[in-house]
N, C-alpha and C positions, 0 to 999 in steps of 0.2 A: 243358565247359559248352555245351550246345546252345542256340542262339539262332535265332529265325526273323526274317526281314527281309521286310517287305512293300514292294514297289516297284511303281510303275504300269507298265502294259503298254509304254508308249513307252520308258522307261528299261530295262526288262527286254529289249526288243528290241535296244537299243543295246549292252547288256552282252553279249548273245548274239552279235551281229555282231562285236564286238571280240574276243570269245573265239574265234570261228571264225577271224578274221584272224590272231590270235596263236597259234593252235593250242593253246589253253589251255581249261580248263573255265570256265564262267561263275562257278563257286564260287571258282576261283583268282583270277579278275579282281576279284571283289568283295573277297576277303580282302586282296589286294595294295592295292586302293584304300583300304580301311579302315586298313591298316597305315601307308601313306604319310601319310594324313590325321592319324592319331594322332601319328606321329613329328614331323610338321611343327608341329602344335599344341603338343606338348610343348616343342619347341625355341623356339617363339614365347613360350610362358609362361615358360620359363627366361630368355630374353632380357629379358622384361618385368620379372621379379623382380630380375635383376641390375641393370637400369637403375634400378629403384626403390631398391635398396640403395645404388647409387652416388649417387643424388640425396640420399638421407638422409645419407650420409657427408659429402657436399659441404655440405649445409645445416648440419650440426653443426660441421664443421671449417673450411670455406672453402677447403680445399686443392684444387688443380686444376692442369691444364695448359691452356694456350691452344691454339686450333686451329692456330696457326702453329707452336707447339712440337711438337705431334703430327705435323703435316705434315712438318716438317724431320726428325723422327726416322724416320718411315715412308719418306721418300725415301732413307734409307740402307740399307733392307732389300735384301738380295741383292747388296750391293756388298762390296768388299774392306774398306771402312771402315764396316761396319755398327755402329751405335751402340746402347748399352744403353737400356732404358726411362728416360726423363728423370725426375727427382725432382719430385713434386708440390710446389707452393708455395702460400702464402697470397695 
């Protein structure tokens, strides 16, 4: 799929300068920037959807962990006494 992209002269110059510094083509720089943006936004949307699903589950069941419980569990990570995920409760 061929797509054209119109950018102003100032941004075009910045892309060309960066491409020269990185020894890459302006095309490569723009593709990399678009790819990183799309990946970041997809991850952000996934996080948002997961948070909304968690909130919906909480409002339906009331089951949760307190911040203190999560903190205590996380503090065991990487230790010889690493604990499993605590059970949610009402």
